Every structure is written in C-alpha cells, then in structure tokens.
N, C-alpha and C positions, 0 to 999 in steps of 0.2 A: 185400691182397685180403680181402674179407669175404664170409662165407657167412651167409645168413639164411633161416630157415624161416618167418618171420612172414608171415601172409596179408596181401595188399595190397588196398586198396579205393579207388575213385575218390572224391575228396573228402577223403580222409584227409590230414592235414597233419603230417608229421614235425616234430621240434623245430627243424630247420633251415628249415622253411617250404615244403618240397616238396609240391606237390599230386600225390598218388599216385592212380592210376586203376584202377577195375574190380576186382572181387573175383577173386582168384587161386584157381584150383582146385588143391588139394593132391593130390587123388586124381583120376586120369584115368578114362576110360570106354572102352568098346569102340571098335575102329577105325571103327565106323559113326557115331561122334559127330561133332560139328561140326569143320570144317576148322581146323587150327592157324593162328593169325595173330599178328602183333606190332603194337602201337600205341605210338607215341611220345607220351609225356605230359610236357610239352606238345610239340606238333609244332614250335613256334617257341619258342626258348629264348634268354634273355639271356646274354651272356657272363658267366661267373662263377657262373651258377645251375646247377641240377641238372636232368637229364632221365632219365626212366624208360622203358626199352624194355620195355613190359608185354606178356607172352605170354598169349594166350588159347588155351584148349583144348589144352594140352600133352598129347600121347598118353601113356597109362599105360605103354605098352610101350617107351617111350624108355629106352635103356640109357646112351647117351652123347650129350651135345650140346655144340656149339662156338659161340662168337661170333666173327664176323669183321668187320673194318672193310672195307666194300666189298660187292659183290654176288656174289662168287665165293669158292670155297674156295681160299684162298691161305695157305700156311703162314706166310709172312712177315707176313700181316695178321691172324694169329690173336691174339685177345685172351685167351681163356680156354677151357679144356676142362673139362667137368664129367662125372664118372662117377657116375651116379645111385645104383646099388646101394650103393656105398661112401660116397656123399655126400662125395666128395673132388674137388678141382679142381687144375688145373695151369695156370699163366699162360703166355701165349704171347709172341711177339716184339712184338706191338702193345699189350701191357698197359702201362698208364700209372701204375698205383697209385691211380687215382681212381675205381675201379669197385667195385661190390658186386653179387654174384650171389645169386639166390634159388632155392629148391628147385624152384619152378615154371618156371624157365628165364628169368625176367625179369632184366634187367641195369640197374643204376643207374649213371649217369655223373655224377660230381660236378665242380663248378667247371669247366664246359665252356669251351672256347675255339673261335675261328673254325675252327681246323684240325680240330676234332672233328665238324663238320657233315658231313652226307652220308649215304649208304646204309650200313646194317648188315644182316648176314645171320645168322640162327639156323640152324645145320646140325645135324640130328638123325639118330641111328642107332638103329634099333629092334632088339628082341631077335631078330626074324626076319630080320635083316640088311637090312630095308628102310631107305631114306634119305628124309628129308623136309627141305625148306628153307622158310623164311619170312623175308621181307625187310621192312625198315622204313627210313624216312628222316626225319631232323629237320634243322632249320635253326637256325643260331646267329646272333644279331644283336647288334650293339653297343648299349649304352645310349646314347641320343642326348644330346649335350651341348646346353646352352642356345644357341640360334641367335642371330645378330646380323644386323641389316639394314644394308646399305651402299647408298649412292646415287652415281650418276654425275654428279649435278648438285645442288650445294648451294644454288643460288639461281635456280630456274627462273622464267621470266617468263610470265605468263598470255598464252595465244594464240600464243606464239612457240616455247616450248621443250617438249621431251618429257623424261621422267624414267624411268630404269630403277632399280628397287629390287631388290637381290639378297639372298637369304637365305643366309647363310654359317654353317657350312662346308658344302661339298658332300659328302654321304655316300651310300653305296650303299643300294639297297633302301629308299629313304626317300620318302615323299610329303610335299608341301608345301602348306600352306593359308595364305591371306592374309585379314586383317581390317583394316577401317578404322572407327574409332570403335566398335569391338566388333562390327561387322557383317561377315559373310562377303562376300568379293569374288569375282566370277567374270568371265570374259572378256566384253567388250562392244565397243561402237563405238570407245571410246577406251581401254579397258583390254585389254591383251594379255598373255597368259601364255606363257612358254616351254614347250617340250614337256614338261619335267619339273616345271613350275609353280614352279621355283626363282626365276625372274626375273619381276617384275611391271613392265610398261611402261605408263606413262600418256602417251598421245599428246596433244599440244597442250593442256597443262595449263590448268585453269580454277581460279578461287579456291575453288570448293567441293571441290577435291581436297586442300585444306589439312586437316590433322588427324593424329592418331596412327595409325600403321600397325604391325601386328604380323604376324610370320610364325610358323607352327606347323609343326614337323616331326613325322612319325609313322612308326614301323615297327611290326611285329607285337608288339614287347615293350615299347615305350616311346613317349612323346611329350614334346615340350618346346616352350615358347613364348618368343619373344624379348621383351626389354624394348620398350616402345613407342618407335617412331622417329617423331618429329614432323616432318612435311613442311611447310615454309613456301613458299607461292606468292607471288611478287612480282606485284602487280597494281595497276591504277589509274594515276593517280587518275581516278575518275569525274567527270562534270560536277558542280561544286559546287552545293549547294542551300542557300539562305538560309531560315531559319525565324525567326519565324512567317511565314506566307505573306501576311498582310495588308500593305497599303502605306500605310494611313491611320492616323495616331496622334493622340491628344489632347494638346494643350499642357498643360504642367505635370505630366506623368507621366514615368515612366522608360522609356527605350528600351533593350530588351535583344534583341540579334540573335545568332544562332548560324549558323555556316557549317559544312557537313558535305560531305565528298567521300570516298567509300570508297577506301582505298588501303592497301597493305602493302609496305614500312613506311609509317608515317604521313607525310603531307606537311606542309610548313610553310605557315602561314596568315598573311595580312596583310589589313587593312581600310583602304580609302581612302574618304574622304568628299569628294565634289566634287574628286577628284584628289589630295587631300592625305592622306598616311599618318597614320592615327590609332591603329592597334593592330596588334600582331604576335602575335595569338592567334586561336583559333577563335571566341571570344566577343567581342562588342562591347557595352559598357554605357555609356549616356549618361544621367545623372540629370537630372530636371526640364527636359525639352526644351521648346523654344519653336518658333515658326514659322520662326525662323532656322535650325533644324536640318533643315528640308526640303532635299531634294537627292538626289544620286546616290550610292548606297552600293555600293561594289564590294568583293567578296571575291576575293582573288587567292590561288591555291595554287601553291606551287613544289614540284615533285617532284624531289628531288636525285638519285634513281636514274637518271632519264632526262634531267634538266635541263628538262623541259617545264613550262610555266606554263598554268594555266587560270583563267578568271575568270567571274564571274556578277555581274550588276548588278541592284539593286533601287532603283527610284525611290520615295522616301518623301516623303509630304506630311504636315506637322504642322498641325492645325487648332485654332483656338480654339473652345471650347465656345460655342454660340450663346446669346444672352440671350433672355429671354422677351419676345415682341413685344406690341404693343398695336395696336388698330384705331382709326383716326381717320376720321371721316366729313366730307364737304364740307358736309353739311346735317344739322341735328338735327331739323328739322321737315320731314318728307318726305310729300308728298301724292301720291295717285294721279296718274300721268302725268308726275310729276317725274322728273328724272334725278339720280342720286347716285353718288358715288365713295367706296369704302372703301379706305383705304391701310393696308397692313401695315407698321407702323413699328417699327424695332428699332435697337439700337446696335451697329453692326458695319460694317466696311469690307471684309468678305470677299466677293469676287465669286463664290465658289463656292456661296454660300448659295442654297437653293431654297425654294420656297413651295408650300403646299397650303392650300386653302380648304374650310371646312366650314360647312354650314347645318343647324342643329339636330342637330349631332353626326355628320352624314353628309357624305361627300365630295361636292362640288358638281359638277353637270353644267352646261356652258356652252352658250349659244345666241348668236344674232346680237344679242339684246337684253341678255343678261347675259354679259359676257366679261371677260377679263383684259387689262390693259395691263402688259407687262413682268412679269407674274406677281404683282407685289406690289400692284397696284392693281386692285380689283374694280369694274368699271363696270356700273351698272344703268340702262338707258335706259327711259323711260316706265314707271315703277314701277307694279306691280300689288299688289293686296292679298296675293296668295300669296307675294310677296317678303318679307313680314314674317317675323321669326324671329331666332334667336340665331346670329350669325356669329362664326366663329373663323378665324384664320389660323395656320398652323404654319410656322416656319422650321426648316430642317435643313441639315446638311452631312454629311460622311462619318462623323463621330464623335459627333454629338449632334443633338437636336431639342428644340424648345420650342413649346408652343401657347399662344396668347393666351387671356386671359379672354374669356368670351362677350360679344359686343356686341349689344345688343338693338336691332333696327331695326323700327320700326313704321310701316307705310304707312297714312296716314290718308285717308279718303274726301275727294275734292275737293269743295269747297262752291261753286265758281264755274264756271259753264259757259263764260263768255266772259272773255277777258282785255281789260282796258282798256289803253290806251297807258301809263297811269301805273302799272299793277300788273304788267305783263309783266316776268318776271325778266330781268336783264341778263346777256348772254353775257360770260363772263370766261375767261381762260386763265391757268393757273398752271404755273410751271416746277417740276417735282419731280425732283430737289431744286433749290432756287433757286440754289445754288452747287455746281458739279460739277467734279470733278477730270478732267484730261485722261486720255483712255483709257477713261473710264466712260461711262455712258448717262444721258440725261435725257429725261423725258416732258413735253411741252407739253400739259398736261391741260386739256381744254375742259369748262367747266361750263355747263349749261343751253343746249345747242345746240338751237335751235328745231326742232320736229318737222317743220315744213313746208319746211325747207331743201332746195333742189333741187340746188345745187352749192356745194361749198366748196373753197377753194384756200389753200395755204400759200405765203408769200413770205418771202424773206430781206430784211429792211429794213422801212420804214414805209410804202412806196408800192407801188402796183400797177405794177411794171415787168416786162415779159415775161421778160427774161433772168434775173430774180431769182425766177421761179416755181419752187417745189420740186416740188409735186404738186397734182393736182386730182382731186376725188372726185365722180363723177356718181352721186347717190344713187339715182335711179330705175333706173339700169342696174347699180348696184353695181359700177362700174368705175373703176379708178384710172388716171390718165394722168400720167406723170412729165413734169417741165418741165426747162428748161435748167440750173437750179441743183440738180437732183437728183444726189446723190453715191453712191447705192447703200447708204448707211448709215441711211436713213430708212425708217420704217414708219408708214403712216397707218391710223387706225382709223375705223370708221363713226360714232363719236360725235364725230368731228372731231379727236381727239387725235393728236399726232405724236410718234413715238419717234425720238430721235437716238442711234445707237450709236457707240462709240469716238470720242467727241467730241474735237475739237482746239481749240487756242486761237483759230484763225481762224474757228471756228464761233460765237465769242462775238458777242453783239449782240442787236438787236431783230428779232422775227419777227411777222408779221401773218397772222391768219386772216381770210380774206374769204369771206362767206356771201351767197348770193343766194336771196331768197324772192320769187318772182313778179317784180314790177318793182322790188323793194326790194333794197338792199345793206346788209349789216352788217359792220363790221370790229372786230376785237379784237387788242390788242397784248400781247406778253409779252417780257421781257428775259432772256437767258441769260447767266449769269456763269460763266466757265471759269477754274479755277485751274491754272496750269502744274505739271508734275511737279516 
C-alpha cells in the first residue's frame, strides 16, 4: 500500500502513462462548499491498465475515510481505512496490493482486471460525527484481438447463392463494422446485418460483390481490423462478343479477331471457321487474307464450372480493292439530239461493286432522258448543250473506292436540220459484255434509237414469232407489256435497251429489236454468248 500527498491534475501523465484528472484540493473549505464527488479516470479502462478514483471537494472536517468495493459499507469489502490526522492507513479484506491512496481521498488501482470493474464507495466520517458517502463506477474491457473473417460459402454462384461472412471471435461489449474495397457497408436490399453486426449476409450475390472485405471490432478502449478477406463470385459466362465489330475486310491484310465473354473463373475459347476448328484461344490471327477467307467465324466458349457452351457467329467478307475505272463512250463526235452511252469500265469480277456518276465533280441527278442502265452505263438520249462537261464514274465496295479520270464530253451544235436516207445513223445493238458468265447480267445496249419510234419489241430469235416475244414498249403511253417469252429476269429501258439478270446457258443466242415508225419497221440483231460456270 502506498500513500501519496502529491497533488493530481487532469492531463498529467505519470511515468507509467496514466492519465490523471483534475486538480486535487489539499485543503478543504467550510461545509458550505461544493458537494463531494468521485470521478473514475478513465471511466472505461483496458485490462492491465490503471484507473484513478479521483475525489473532488473532500470536506476539511473529514477525520476518517474508507474505500469499499461495492455500494454499501461492508466490512468484508473494505479496501482501506485512512485516518487523516495521523495520516495513517489500514488495509482491509478487499485490499489487493495494487492500490495507492492519496491524502485528498483519491484511490489509484493498478493493473486492473475484469473482476475489478463495478461500483466503489468512499465512506467519510466527520469530526462532528456526521457521515458522508460518494460512489463511483468504472468498466474494464479486454484489449480486442485481431479479428478474422470466415465464410459459409467458398464458391458462391451469381444469382443463385447467398453468402454469410462472420467476424470472429465473438466478444462482449463489442461493436462490429464492415468494409468492402475500403468503403463502409450498411444494410440494404441485398446486404443484411445481424443484430450485433457480427454477421454480414449478401443475398443472391452478383459479380460486383467481388472484392476484399474487412471487419473492424471496437470497444471503449481499443479497436482492431481484420486482414482483407477476398470474396470470389463465380459468374458467367456472358454472351461472347467478337471484336472488331466490322464484317468487311480488305484482301492482302491481316485478320485479327478477339472473343470476350465475362466469366469467373475464365472460360475456354475455341474458333471455328466454316465449321472447322482453327484455334483454341481467345484470339484468332490469319495473315495475308484473301477472298477465300470469307465465311462464317464462330467463337465457342466452354464453361467448365457448369458445363455450358455459348457461341456467337460473325459472317466475314473479304474484298479485293477495286481498280481505277475508265470511261468509254459509244461516240466521240456527239451532236445535239444524238444519243450517247458512257460505260464505266474496270477490271474486276466482284458482283458487289457499286457505281456512282459525277458531272463536273458533282453527283449526277437522273431523268427520263439521262438515266443509268445497270448503274455502270450512263445513257444520254437526245443530247443537249448542257450535257457537255467532265464525266467521272466511281466504283466502290465495302473496303475501297476509286474514281476515274475526267472524261470530257462536248455536245456540238447540229448542222443538219433534215436527215437524208443516206446519212441517217444506223440503229445497232451491242451486248455488254459480249461474253457473260452464267449467273451474271448482260445489257443489250441500243445505239441511235430513232426519236420517232412509236413501239419497239424484243424477241428471242431472228424472226417475229409471237411466242418468242419478250416485251413490248409503247412509247407514247410509256407502258410496257410483257410477252410469252418474258421470264421475270428482264428489264426494258426507254432507249430500247434490254437488261438480262441471272443469265443461264439456255438464254444464249440471237435477239431481235423490232422498231415501228409510222408505217415503217426497223430490225436490229445482237448475239449473246454465255459461258457455263
């Protein structure tokens, strides 16, 4: 047992680190002074630390005071008795050897244990035989150990499973806090906390629940945080996506495709081209592709967790780059009221090539007099001075485009008002192209159709036979009437030209254009050559 007369102050730190509180009065005052009270400093103390039961306003008339464990005067629970005039003390049955008493009545308890917690009473006897009591209480808490997170499901599946995370160990008078990715968590639609917050339940987990979780424990004297617990959510696979998104590629370049499908753990990938296995990875690389590499590209993913397979298909077309076209004219000397055809000529067999026409650098607008035949032939009927200019055609496909050099067309004034029978231009028909592959198209291109033609008809063969008539065009009514030989693959133009689509070997042969002008009849023949596939 120690006795000390040193004054105490709040904020004073003894060499053992105790925070002592409040100035202690060595000398009392009259009985009219403030009421005597006791304060526990600190009120919550860690096991093994010290606590001071600090007395305020000890009456000057005190002759003897006692400290008891509990709230009553109980001889068995007496800790110490102090006789103030002699400044002597006597220990009682509850004395532990870990206490120190001060002249102002304060009591220091060192190295406290859980059993030391509870109420204490200061019992004072005055010189006039009056008795006063003052009680105080403090709490003893354990220093919290480092907690650990446990889980009831080590492999939860997205959308199917729930997971309960528990913060161990369970300790009394402890609060629990949860964090994910360093951010505090609170109860919500899918996050449930037990009454004491020690258990965090994630209902119907989703992939965003993946991450490091931490639990923190707190009591009035300490706090501790667990090591991160990484929660893995099994999910997917999502529908696979092939990138890049484009489906058209240029010949003689490299083809690089990537397949992605979000999943955890990662899925297995396979590539099939036109049904043939080509690769067993996420990436597919084919160098220096050609048109033969066109086809169906399938990415298949196998998810071994569930055994499910998912596929996605990309249809890829490989195109040759187009070549620069040129323009060819049926006439080089074009006069007003003549007809002329400009053909966009290029070296290619690609049926997907498209055409655009330009006059003096601007996209052309077409009329009944200026129109296209199968897009590559520009037909100008009854030419006018304003038709003069620089013509260009552009060929393009999904991966490239080329424009021809300008073709200068000059329409000259007509010097003759009347045609003589010797100078009238001859009606001719040209097969474009003259030799055509099966399945392609051919134009029977009419040159110099007389302006005064009233009716013209197309026939299969060299004679006018009704069953061989393909179509008839009534120019005055601008009406087409199909004949018995019409197959649905023909298209007739007002300049007399005839388009055959998807031609077959049986279409090969001679065709006749029959023209009627008043009481006269004109005939023109053309031969179509078809090459089998």
